[in-house]
N, C-alpha and C positions, 0 to 999 in steps of 0.2 A: 400629827401628819401620820395617818393608818396605812399599814402594811395591805399593798393591792392583792389581788391573784398573780401577779406577775411576779410575788416574792421580793419586793421591793424595800429601799429603808425605809425602817421607820424611826424619823426622828424625837427628839424630847421634843418640849413643848418649850417654845421663847423664852427664855429667862428676859427679857429687853421689852417683851408686850407690856410690862406695868410700870416702867420707867415715863415718869413723867418727861417731856422735849420733845425735839425733832428725833424721827427716827436717823440710824447711823447709816449713811451712804458715802461708797467711797469717791464719788462724784462731789459730795457735797463737801464744807468749811470743818475744818477739824475742829472739837468739839471736845475739852479732856473732862467734862461731866459725863458724855456719854460713852457709856462699857461698853467696850468692845463682843459682838454677839458668839454666842459659844459656838456656833455652827457657823465657820469662816472660810478664808479659802483655799486653807490646806484639806477639808471636809469636802468640798467642791470639787477640788478636783481628785479626791478620790470615787467621788460619785463619776465624773466625767472618764475616770481611766473604767470603772468596771462595767459601766454602760459599753461602752464602746467596745470592750471584750465582748460582752453577752453579744451583741449583734453580728461581732465577727467571727464569732465562735457559730451564732445558728449559721450565717451566710455560710460558712466552711461547709458544714453536714448540709447541705440542702441544696445553694448553687454552684458552689466549685467543686462539685463531683462529679464522677463518672456512673452513680450510680441510682440509676433509673427507678423510683420507685412512688410510690401514694403516698400521702402523711396524714398521717390520724391521729390528732391531736382536738385536746378541750376547744380550743381558740379555734377553730374552720370545721368543726362538726358538722355546722348547721346550713352549711356550702359545700362539702366538701364531694357532693353527689353529682355536682355539675359544675361542668366550666363555664356556663353563664351566672352563676352564682356566686362563683369564687371570683369574677372578673368584677360583681357588680360589689363586693366587698371589697375588691383590691380598691376601685375608683371610690369607693365613700371612705377609706382608711389613707390611701393619697391626699383626699382634698382635704384633711385637717393635720397633716402634717406641717404643711407650710401654718398655720396658724401657733401650732404648739413652736415651731422653731421660731416665729418672731416672739412668742412669748416669753421664749426662751433669750435671747438679745436685751426686749425690753426690761427683764426683773434683774438680769445681770450689771445693767446700764445705771437700775437703781440699787446696787450694794442689796439685790434682795436673794440673798445666796441659797434657805430654804426655797424659796419658791422654784431658784432655777432648777435645782434641784428634782423637783416635784415634775417639774415638765420634764426633761431632761428621760426621768422614767418614765413619763407617761408616752413619750417618743422611743422611746427603746420598746418597750412592749407593745407600740402598734407597729414600730416595725419588722419587729419578730411575727406578729401574726401576717404583715403583708410577703414576708420571705416565705411562710410556709402556702400561703397561700397561692404564691406564684409558682412556688415547687412544685404542687397540685396541681395545679392550671395547665402548667407547662406537662405533666405527664399525662392528663385529659385530653391537649392538645395532641400532643404526641402519637399517642395509641390510636385515635381515631381514624390515623393515616394506612391506605392500604401497605398491608404486609408486615407492618410491628405489630411485636407481640408482648401482652403485657405480664406486669411482676408477676408471679409466683410466690407468695408468702411463703415464708419459713417458720421453723420456731422460736425465732426471735425477731422482734420488731429495732431491726437498727437502729435508725433517728429516735427514737424512745427510750431507749439505754445509753446509749451519749446524751441525749437532753437529760435524765437523770441526772447520768455520773456530773454532767458539766453544773447541773442546780446543787448536787451537794460539794463539789467545788465553790462556786459561788458561797454560799452557806458559810464554808470554812474561812474562804476568804476574809469575809465582811468580820468574821471575828478577830482576825488577825490584823486588818487595815483601821476600822474603823474608829476613831479618837475614843478611847474609856470614857469620856463623861458621856458620850453621848451612845454608849451600851447597855441603855435601862433595858429594866428588868421586863417588861413587853417585848424588846426587840429580841432581848434572847429566848425569852420562852417564845416566838413565833421562827425564831432560826432551828430552834427546836423543834418545833413543828414539821416545818420544812424538810427538814433531813428527814427526819421521819417517814414523809410522804414519799420525797426521792428515794426512799431507801424499801417502801411497802411497793414501789413499780417494779425498781429490781427484782426484789425477791418472789412476787407473784410470777414476772415474766421467765425468770432462772427456776422457778420450781415446775412450771409447764414444761418448759423445754427439758428437763432434766425424765418428765414422766415420757417426753416423746422420743427421747432420745432410745438409739437400736444399742449402743454398746454400753457394756458395763462401766468404762473409763468415765465416759461422758457421763453416763447417769452419776456416778459418782463425783467427778469432778465439779459440776456444777453444783452439789449439795457442801462439796466442803468449800468451793468460793464463797456462796455466799452464807455460807455457818462465818467464815474468816470477817465477809464485811460485816455481819452482826452482832459479833463480838467487840469489833473497832468501833461500830455506834455507838455501841451498850459505854464503852470505857470513856469516849466523848461526852455523852449527854451525861453520863455521871458528874467529870468534870467540869460541865456547865452549870448542874444542878449547884455543885461547889462556891462556885464562879458567882453564882449569881447570890450570894449570904454574903459577899463580901467583895465585892468589884474592884479589886487592886490587877498589880501587873505582873505579880506572880499566881493569881490565877487566872490571865489569862494566858499567860508562858503554858500553863499546863495542858489548855484545851487547845493553843496551838499544836505541842506535841501528839496530841493526841489524833489531834483533826489531820495530821500528816499521814499519818498509817491508815486512817479510812481512806484517804483519797487514792494513798497506793494500793490500797484491797480492792477498791472501787474500781481501779485505770485493770487490773490481772483481771478482774469479774466481767468486766466491760471486754476488753480485749478478746476473751478465749468468748464471751455468748455469742460476739457479732462476726465469728470465724466465716468462711464465706456456708461452708456445709450447713450453717444452724440460720441462716437469714435468706433461706430461699434464692430464687433466680432472680434477678431483674429483669425491666424491660427490655424485648431488643428490638430494637428500629430504624429505620430506612435510614438513608442519606436524607432524605424528606422531612423524615419524621425526627432525626436529629437536628436539624435546621430549624424546623417549628420550637421546638423546644428549647434550644439555644435561643431565639430572638427574647424567647420570656424570660427563661434567667436571667441574658444579660440588661433586660428592665426591669428587673429587681434587685440584682448586684449594683445596678447605677444609684437606687435610692437607696438601697443599704452603704453603701460609701459615702453618698453624701452625709449622711444622719452620721457616719461613726465621723468624718471629716467635721461636722459641727462639733462634737463630742472633745477633739483632738482642738480647737481652734479656741473652745469654752475653757478648756483646762489650761492652754495658756494665758486666753486672756483675763484669768479670776483675779490676777495680781496687779491687775492695771486694766479694769474695763473701760477708763476713759479714755484711752490713748485711740489716738486717731487710724492706728496700721490696727489697732483690735477690733476697730466700731464695721471696721470697710472689710476685714475678713468675715467678719457675724454677719455682715448684709449679703458679702458675697457669697458663703455658705446659704442660706436662705433662699437666695438667690438659683442657685444650685438644686435645693431640696426640689423647686419647682420645676425645674425643666426636667429633671427624671424625673420625676413623675407621672408629666408629658410625656416622655419616652417610654414608661411604661405601658402607660394607656392607651398609647398609642399601638404598642407591640401586641398586649391584648386583643383590639380591635383585628389588629390584622391576622394573627392566628385565627377566630371567629370562629373557635369549636362550638358545639354544644352536643358534644360526644357526654355519655354520665355514664360513671364506672358501676359497670356491672356486677348483683349483687352476689355473682359466681364468688368475685376476688374476695373471699373473707377468709377471717380464719380468725379462731378462739386468741390467739394473743394479739390480734387488733382492734379487739371489741374494747380493750380498756384503755382508753385518751388519758392522756397529761395533761 
């Protein structure tokens, strides 16, 4: 399984593939000769937990906030110029959610835990794209109303910095939680690359902010904060390189220790960088504009919540996937995803704005997508 653009797990090859005889299944008869697959219930439970956390974090940043701004990311770069394109993208993405959820249920019952993990990661990437598109569509729909004022960008893009910080936290959590046999050299290398990529986003943003800052204190604080993060990153990457040579728990503990200091330094940097005076001014909406925004965001939150619930149910069902109760819960989750997708699409249709984000609302710090 290859690490995709959403930076999900890269698992080792299925060691049971070459074993003769029927494939192991939790619903089938117990066979003493059949080896237990490396990727078992505990591994899948970790994927469920981290997938739910990722979706909830993005939802908290974009859907459960009063900070009304446009969204600038690679995921929606091709559709962010108009409400119509955002709506079409969301409709297309929601159509695939039920298919993915159905595959999650089917593969879980079949005992194919690796495949379940793959589909959960695909589900997570799709939901994040929907959340970002919903947030941006809600902004475009709201500011099209008379009396509403567009957001004014500042030195720092708040969402990008928080997303990069979370990306680093997510990579560090993988190092700590993924079972040692699954921490393959390739996965370790990809985690290192991801950490470096997210660090680059923070570094570039804070360098530009330092140059744009008027006060000497702020210029110096940005420089010192990024130096701290860079130093912690170097220490972690050095321990990861050592861990690659002999993958044992001692090496992992060393990586976990240095990852804690990196996470703390990133939290301090992002907390300072996203202070109100650095992030510009959010959009100012009238009561009507706020109602329009809330309608779209509520639809997006219903989709996110249903998919998060699916991850939680899978996490509970993974140890007894053939249980009638668990099967019923999985079916209910799939139905809820369909209903929430329909609710979101209706809210988008009702908003119906065709507003285009003016090119004047731009800033060098917003041009670098993540």
